[in-house]
N, C-alpha and C positions, 0 to 999 in steps of 0.2 A: 841473907846477906850478911856478909862479916858485921857490918855499922850498923844494924838496927838495934834499937833499941830495947830494953827489957819492956816498957811502956810507954805509949804516946806522950804522955806527960813529958818527959826528957827530953823530947823536941824544943822543949821551952826552958832548958836549963844550959846556962852558958858552962858549965862543968863538963855536960855531956860532949859541948862542941868542938872546947879546948883537949878532951882528950880525943876524939874522933880526927881532927886535923892534924894531931900530931904524925898520924900514919897514912891517911887518905890522902892519894895526890890530887885526884879531883872527881868532883861528882855533878852533871847539870841534871837539875829538877826539870823537867817538862820538854825536855830535848834540847838539843844543841842550837847554836846560833841559827847553822845553816837552815833550820825546820821555819824559824819565823823572819829571817833576812828579809823576804819580798814585802812582809807588812812593815817593817820598821823603818825600811828605808823611804817609805810613803811618809813618815813623818818626823823624821829625823836627819839633818843636815849634818855633814861630815865637819863643818865648823862649829856646830852647837857645843856648847858645856853641858856636860852629862853627868849627873850621879847615879851611882850605882848602889841599891840598898841592900845590905844582906849578901855582900857579895860570896861570901865563901870561897869554896876552892874550884867555882865554877869556872869553866872556860871562855866564858861570855865577854867579859871585859877584853881580854886578850885577843878572843878571834874579832871584837869589835875594832880595836884597834888595828890588826893586821887587814880589816877592811877600810881603812881609812879615817876613824873615828878615833883622833887622838886626846882631844880634851876630855879624859875620864877621870873622875872622882869615886874612890870606892870605901865603903863604910861595912863595918860588921863588927859587931857586939866582943866578940872571940879574939883577943889579942895574939893567941896563937895562931887564927887566919891572917890576921892581917900581916904577921911577921912574916910568914911562911910566903904569902902571896907578892909583898913587898919586895923581898929577895927573887922570888921568881921571875918577874915583872921588872927587875934592876935596870934592864935596858932600855924601857920605856919611859923616858924622862917626864914625858908630859902626862902620866897617869901618876896619880897619889892614891896613898893608902891611910885608912884613918880608923883606928877603935871608936864607935860610936854607938850610942843607942838611939834609934830609929824616931824615939818620943822625943828625944832634945838635941837635935841637929844644931849642931855650933858652927853653922853658917849665917850669914846677911840675909836679911829679905832680899828676895828676887834675886838669888845667886845664879840660878841655873836654868838653860833653857829645855832641858830633858833631865827627868826622874824615873827611873828605872826599877822595878822590882820584880825578881821571878821567884815565885813560889815562898817569897819573906812571910806575904800575910797568911797565906797559907797554914806555916808551921805554927806562927803565931794562934791560930785556932785549933790547933790539932787536939786539944782536949775537949773539946766543945763536943756536946751529944745531939744537937740539933741547930741548923742554919736560921731557925723561926726565931730564937730567942738566945741570944749569946750570955753568957754569966756579966754581971756587971764589971768585972775585972778585966774581961777579955774587951767588953764593948769600950769601954773607958781606954784601954789600950791604943786598940784600932782606930779610935778618934781622936788621940794625942798623934798618933804617927800621921794620918790623912791630915790633920792640922797644922803639922809640920811642913809637909809636904808642900801643900797651899802656900805655906808662907813663903818656903823657899824658890819657888816657881818665878821666873819672871812673868811680865804681861806677854798671853799668846804660847806660854810654855807649855808644855806637854807632859804629863804623869802617864806612865806606862805600866799597866800592870798585865802582868801573864801569870795563869793560873789554870789549874781545873774547874774552876768553879763558874758555874754557868751562870748565864745573865740573871735568870730570874733569882737567884740567892746574891750575888755579888754584888749589882746593883743596888741593893737595899743599903750595902754600906757606903756606896759611892755617891748616892743621890740627895746630898744635900748643899743648900742653897748657900750656907757660908762656906764651902769651900770654893765657892765662885769658879767653876767648871763645868762644861758641858762633858758628855759621855756618849763613847761611842763604841763598838765592840766588833772583832772580827775573830776568825776562828782558824785553828791550823791543825795538822795531825793526821797520820794514815792510820784508820783502826779505831783509836780513841780522840777524841776532838778536846783541845784545849783552848782557852778564849786569850785574846787579846784585846785588853782595854784602853783606849785614848780618853784622857781626860784633859781638857784644852780650858788654861788657865784664863779666865775673863770673857769665856763665852758661856751664854745663858744654856740651861738645860733644856732639852727639849720639853714639849707640854707632857708627853707620858712619865717621862722622869720626875717632873714637878707634882704631876698628879699622884705618882708611887712616893713621893716625900712625904706628902699629905695626907696620905692613907695610914702610912707606917707613923705617922706623929698621932694620929687619929685612934691609932689599933694596933699598938706593939704588942698583942698576944695573939696569933693569929696559929690554928691548928696545923701542926707539923703534916708536910707530905713525905711519905717512903721512899725514897728514891735506892734504886737497886745499883749495888757495888758492880762496877766494871772492871772486867781484869785489865791490869795495865803492865806490858811487858817491861820487866825490869824497875817494876817501879818500887818506893822503899813504903811500908808497911801503912803509915800514916794517910795516904793517898786513897787507900779502900777503905777505910774505916770511918772517915769522918763525910756527911753530906753536906761539904761547904762550895 
């Protein structure tokens, strides 16, 4: 693909994204809105205030706007992306676009009914070698991001995470009492399974998720399990190179 970086670590480099967004028109990680719309409609109301994390040049916000979800705030850490998308959707006055770091959200506490990320966390973890033990830097990055997400959710608000990461691995990140949310998941996709996680602010974790949190606190060094790479049509390289 034209926009594949020379190495996966470049997915964490804003310079790479700035250059990519100068010429790339649109790219939707993990499928378009129509692929998981049936899942999103169960947990998001048309009148909800929505924050889109790492919006990129995806058509997701525009597709949701067309479907009746008009109160959407979009952030990305690439200024090129934000300038481009703001101009592209200038005819959608209730959508806003801001350059922002997911670890330092410039919003008041309890600002949003729904916060959505689609492959943003996957990209952050792209250079990790094992899902069992993240580097200290990446683990801190993810924790800071999730703490900010929890802070900005209203009571009863939902954090939606769309990813290729199986529950066995991804729930290890989300199962923390301090985030004050429950965890549910569904899946979608033909041929390859993607995962749709819903964390509801103010609900208690299921007993099995509480047990998972306790076990992770007691033993942070587990033996890695090999996960065979899966061929994904039209995938970007990092999707097949990490087991997250």
